N, C-alpha and C positions, 0 to 999 in steps of 0.2 A: 619725497625723502622725509623721513621722520626727524623730529627735533634733535634726538640723541645723535643720530648720524651726522646731521648738519653741524652740531657743536663739535663733534669729533673732527670733522673736516676742517672747520675753522681753526681749531686748536693746532692741528698738524701743520696747516699753512703758516700759522704764527711761529711755529717751531722750525720753519725753514724747509718743510717738505715741498716737493716739486709737483705741480699740477700739470697734467698733460691730457690731451685728447688723442685717442687712437682709433684706427679702423683696421679690422682684420677681415680678410676674405678667404674663403676656401672654395675649391672647385673639386667636385666629386662626380662619379659616374651615376650615382643614384641620388634622388632627393633626400632620402632618409640618411644616407651617409653624409651628405652635405650638412644637414641639420645636426645630427648627433656628433660629428667630429668637431664642429665649431663650438657646440655647447660644452663638450668635454675639454676642449682647448682653453676656453674661458674659465671653466670651473678649476682647472689646474692653476691658472694664473691667479685666481682669487685666493688660493691657498699659500701663495708666496708670502714669506715674511718681509716686513718692511715695505709693504705695498698694499694699496687698497683700491679695488675696482668698484666703481659705482656708476649710476646712470647708464646701464647697459640698454642698448636698443638693437635688437635683431631685426634685420630687414626681411622682406619677402624673398623667398627662394626663387631664383630665376633659372629657367632652362636656357642653355647656351648652345647654339648650333656650331659644330666644328671648332671647338675651342683650341684644339691641338691637332697636329697631323695624326691620322689614323684613329682619332676619337670623334665619332660622328656627333655625339651630343654629351653634355654634362650639365651639372647643376651648380650654380653659384650661390653662396650664402655669405652675408656680410653682417658684421656686428660693429657698432660704433659705441664707444664708452669713454668715460673719464677715469683717470688713474692718478693716485697720489703715490709718490715714492719718497722714501726717507732721504735719499741723496741721488746724485747724478750717476754714480757707479751702478746703483740698483736699476735705474732707468735704462742705462745702456745694456745691462744684463738682460732685462726683460725684452728689450727690442731684439737682441741677438737670439734669445730663446724662443720667443713667441712670434717673431717675424711679422709685425704689423705692416700693412701696405702704406700707412701714413702715420706720422706722429707730429703733433703740434704742442709745443710747450706753452702753457698759458700763464703760469706764475712760477717763480718770481721773474721779474724783468731781467735781473742779472743773477748769474750763478758764479760763485767764487770756488775754485777747486784748488786743493793743495797737491803737492807732488805725489803723496801717497795715493790719493784718489786717481790721479792720472795714470800712475804706474799700474794700479789694480785694473783699470779699464783696458789698458794696452795688453796686460797679461791675459785678461779674459778673452780679448779678441785673438790673441796669438793661440790660446788654447782651442778656440773654436776652429781656427784654420787647421790646426794639427788634427783635430777630430775628423774634419772633412778628409784630410789626406789619409788618415788611418783607415777610414771607411772606403777609400778608393773613389770618392766622389768630388775630389778637388784638392787643392793645396796650392803651393807656390812653385812656379817654374823658375829655376835659377839658371840664368844664362852664363856662358863662359866667355 
């Protein structure tokens, strides 16, 4: 990492940005699709405002035998990276949007949230559930 990027990271951490480490995995029917789809996914995340992806490390693509019923083989690709987000709401948004397999918050030790941030996160989650329902791929079952 160059000195300019390091100073930017340090400044943002001093300003209260959140540092996390994430891992995203994709499974595709071809090696090329696994590689390209994950690279595009990360490129899109890198364009997000109020967030900064760095220290990306793409793993070797692995062939997986019978990963799902009726799929004889597929290819798995994994990327691990560090991420800074301006606030917790942005971190939650990125997790919901980019679906990492794991998230670990590294800094700060404690995060204080105000009512507006909590409400924004809950509304974002509610919006996501409604999008699933509208697409016919999920939603909430309401019992009587």
